[in-house]
DRENSE-30284 format. One line per 4 residues: number of its first residue (from 1); their letters; for each residue x, y, z of C-alpha. Coordinates in pm, whole numbers. Layout:
BEGIN
NUM = A = X/Y/Z  ...
END
This chain:
BEGIN
1 = MQRC = 1020/-1824/721  1349/-1854/862  1318/-1875/1230  1560/-1618/1439
5 = PIPM = 1551/-1741/1772  1686/-1488/2078  1906/-1656/2299  1901/-1492/2662
9 = AAFT = 2089/-1511/2920  2035/-1716/3284  2030/-1497/3592  2007/-1514/3965
13 = KTDG = 1944/-1269/4200  2261/-1197/4409  2326/-928/4739  2462/-590/4594
17 = FERR = 2807/-620/4681  2863/-978/4476  2645/-788/4180  2918/-520/4179
21 = NRLA = 3136/-733/4222  3012/-944/3872  3019/-632/3706  3316/-499/3754
25 = RAQN = 3449/-832/3612  3266/-845/3328  3323/-515/3207  3735/-602/3289
29 = KLNP = 3740/-902/3092  3507/-843/2798  3693/-1092/2575  3639/-1149/2221
33 = LVIF = 3412/-1450/2203  3143/-1223/2365  3235/-914/2108  3205/-1210/1825
37 = FILW = 2835/-1334/1999  2702/-1027/2011  2809/-946/1633  2667/-1278/1513
41 = LASS = 2341/-1194/1710  2323/-854/1540  2403/-949/1199  2141/-1290/1273
45 = LLSC = 1821/-1046/1343  1926/-811/1043  1985/-1098/789  1613/-1278/879
49 = GLPG = 1401/-954/952  1104/-957/1162  803/-1150/1103  452/-982/1074
53 = VTPP = 596/-618/1076  410/-397/897  691/-223/643  826/146/684
57 = ARVM = 576/413/464  802/384/122  642/39/54  323/124/144
61 = GLHA = 75/104/-135  258/-106/-397  120/-115/-742  146/-114/-1124
65 = FQAN = -30/43/-1427  -36/-66/-1772  -164/135/-2020  -387/-118/-2145
69 = GVSL = -617/-14/-1818  -483/-271/-1623  -307/-219/-1286  -176/-460/-961
73 = WVES = -199/-385/-656  -17/-569/-378  -209/-609/-59  15/-877/197
77 = VEIS = 316/-1082/197  322/-1405/396  550/-1671/431  576/-1986/567
81 = NDLI = 843/-2290/579  729/-2376/201  533/-2072/33  490/-1726/-26
85 = TLRL = 184/-1645/-15  37/-1303/-208  -261/-1149/-166  -330/-921/-547
89 = RAIN = -603/-667/-644  -600/-691/-1019  -824/-417/-1126  -950/-470/-1538
93 = GNKS = -1028/-161/-1694  -1033/-305/-2066  -1355/-458/-2225  -1144/-752/-2281
97 = PMQL = -1049/-1024/-2013  -691/-1020/-1953  -472/-1302/-1826  -227/-1269/-1572
101 = SDAT = -129/-1625/-1592  -67/-1950/-1753  79/-2322/-1738  322/-2190/-2062
105 = DPML = 391/-1876/-1858  321/-1864/-1513  353/-1571/-1263  648/-1586/-1067
109 = LRDD = 860/-1404/-790  1198/-1324/-791  1409/-1265/-515  1736/-1023/-486
113 = VGGE = 1982/-1310/-421  1904/-1491/-710  1594/-1677/-616  1285/-1769/-842
117 = YPSK = 972/-1878/-668  720/-2031/-1016  333/-1982/-909  157/-2288/-785
121 = NEKI = -142/-2114/-973  -68/-2205/-1326  -402/-1966/-1494  -528/-1668/-1375
125 = EIPA = -753/-1473/-1592  -929/-1144/-1486  -1258/-1051/-1682  -1320/-775/-1866
129 = RSMT = -1412/-416/-1656  -1400/-557/-1299  -1181/-633/-995  -1072/-991/-866
133 = ALRV = -871/-1069/-555  -640/-1330/-554  -434/-1535/-362  -136/-1690/-515
137 = EFAG = 87/-1944/-366  447/-1924/-496  649/-2194/-382  911/-2160/-91
141 = PLKA = 1120/-2175/135  1238/-1822/66  1606/-1803/45  1840/-1724/291
145 = GARE = 1968/-1358/281  1677/-1230/63  1553/-899/119  1296/-784/-175
149 = LTLL = 1122/-944/-430  964/-862/-745  674/-1001/-908  675/-1105/-1239
153 = TNSK = 358/-1179/-1486  342/-1248/-1784  760/-1243/-1812  821/-1433/-2161
157 = YGNN = 479/-1406/-2405  372/-1071/-2241  163/-842/-2463  -36/-488/-2480
161 = FYAP = -405/-694/-2583  -425/-941/-2409  -131/-1066/-2144  -17/-757/-1955
165 = AFAL = 366/-818/-1882  428/-638/-1514  741/-649/-1286  630/-512/-954
169 = AHIP = 935/-474/-764  1026/-406/-422  811/-603/-194  962/-657/133
173 = AASW = 1057/-1049/185  912/-1036/523  548/-1142/656  271/-785/636
177 = RDAA = 2/-637/518  -99/-272/376  -283/-91/612  -494/107/309
181 = FAEP = -676/-249/223  -788/-233/588  -1113/-41/558  -1261/65/211
185 = LVRR = -1198/366/68  -1450/614/-2  -1310/1013/-75  -1562/1298/-223
189 = RPLN = -1499/1599/-366  -1789/1821/-492  -1728/2010/-824  -1790/2333/-902
193 = KSTT = -2058/2263/-1196  -1862/2473/-1414  -1985/2346/-1787  -1790/2297/-2094
197 = MHPN = -1915/2341/-2401  -1878/2132/-2780  -1902/2311/-3114  -2201/2074/-3188
201 = GLSM = -2377/2233/-2952  -2307/1965/-2665  -2286/2091/-2322  -2111/1858/-1997
205 = TLTE = -2131/1945/-1622  -1990/1780/-1395  -2128/1814/-991  -1873/1529/-777
209 = VVVE = -1635/1310/-812  -1640/972/-598  -1328/776/-514  -1357/399/-378
213 = DDEI = -1191/65/-381  -1191/-26/-731  -1383/245/-895  -1422/620/-993
217 = KVSF = -1753/747/-976  -1883/1134/-1171  -2194/1269/-1114  -2259/1454/-1415
221 = LAVN = -2546/1637/-1666  -2529/1637/-2071  -2741/1820/-2291  -2734/1800/-2634
225 = GHKD = -2843/2116/-2822  -2707/1916/-3179  -2968/1867/-3409  -2861/1472/-3474
229 = EVKL = -2824/1195/-3185  -2458/1210/-3030  -2227/910/-2877  -2047/996/-2596
233 = AESN = -1872/664/-2572  -1866/510/-2912  -1780/179/-2882  -1425/231/-3151
237 = DETF = -1302/447/-2943  -1150/476/-2578  -1372/718/-2293  -1155/717/-1931
241 = MQDE = -1064/927/-1671  -621/990/-1637  -402/1124/-1341  -106/1331/-1326
245 = QANR = 112/1030/-1390  -99/929/-1764  -233/608/-1514  -572/564/-1723
249 = YYLI = -942/454/-1612  -1151/358/-1863  -1492/365/-1824  -1711/67/-1741
253 = PPPN = -2055/91/-2037  -2365/143/-1891  -2579/-220/-1952  -2836/-44/-2106
257 = NAEL = -2677/239/-2315  -2309/133/-2367  -2251/421/-2601  -2411/701/-2402
261 = RLPA = -2625/763/-2679  -2793/1114/-2644  -3094/1215/-2901  -3089/1537/-3065
265 = RARM = -3226/1794/-2801  -3271/1590/-2511  -3042/1625/-2137  -2917/1276/-1920
269 = SGTL = -2807/1321/-1609  -2665/983/-1374  -2290/865/-1251  -2029/741/-1493
273 = HFAG = -1789/451/-1352  -1397/413/-1411  -1244/101/-1333  -939/139/-1138
277 = RLAP = -827/234/-759  -669/554/-768  -302/550/-787  -229/663/-389
281 = SARR = -7/989/-548  -295/1109/-757  -424/1500/-664  -584/1581/-986
285 = LSLH = -773/1388/-1312  -860/1481/-1654  -1179/1329/-1862  -1142/1242/-2174
289 = FNAR = -1451/1137/-2399  -1372/974/-2734  -1048/1071/-2717  -847/866/-3018
293 = FGGT = -1122/942/-3304  -1384/1151/-3202  -1442/1487/-3344  -1413/1894/-3258
297 = QDFS = -1600/2032/-3551  -2035/2179/-3507  -2087/1884/-3746  -1921/1595/-3506
301 = NDPK = -2174/1280/-3383  -1906/1184/-3152  -1799/1499/-2982  -1420/1458/-2832
305 = IVIE = -1419/1646/-2501  -1172/1676/-2256  -1273/1786/-1936  -903/1861/-1695
309 = DLPV = -801/1956/-1353  -1065/1730/-1165  -920/1740/-791  -995/1435/-632
313 = GE = -1073/1429/-235  -772/1394/37
END
């Protein structure tokens, strides 16, 4: 980071009369050189920024979501003479691994005065249904006058399948840390246990929503009144939670019952896990089972269910 030395004037002790005389002379002789020095000092401090200062609230919680269930969060920025280091939290709610950077399309920082800083981490891949903490180094030094950075992933060959193209802007070009990540996030919200019914006889009751650092948990009770087995999370369909901004948090399939199969005339209870850190602005969630191809008829074996207006704890 560019250093911003603050020159200090030397003061010596004098008696009161001499001090008053000097002050009067200084006030009467505030020459243009002194004015130039004051203006130079102010502009120098503004251009350099103050290292280590937490940015204002409007830039906290820097994040971006993709429709495929991948989200990227900036936890901190560290700027030194020849490096810009970002600590990131990448959450992949998709059933396939996601690539954020490779040798042919590296992660990139771009500033607001024309500077570009390629990542030194050539290969970055996030496993399916997981959260990964990343420390990514970019070749510096930071260009003089830069105030904001934009983080780019897969800027050349990005796609919606395995290489999401993020453009996360308005990152302060100074060393800082987001206080939101200082302590684990836990928010609990008991629900009123209202029951949602499907035409095929299935009933779904939700009892609690818990928001944590990298997932959302929902406690539930399902009773299958249908004559056949049903699948609440068909493998070729999508089951997820969604907030008001249409950010999605995909189901992490249980290892022993990935499709949430429920036999006829049986009941099942437990906790469903959805991958992702809840967006700071989110206040309500909706839960979607078999969202794309699920049925709404009384004979459906893969029922489509939507439960809306679920509050999240403050």
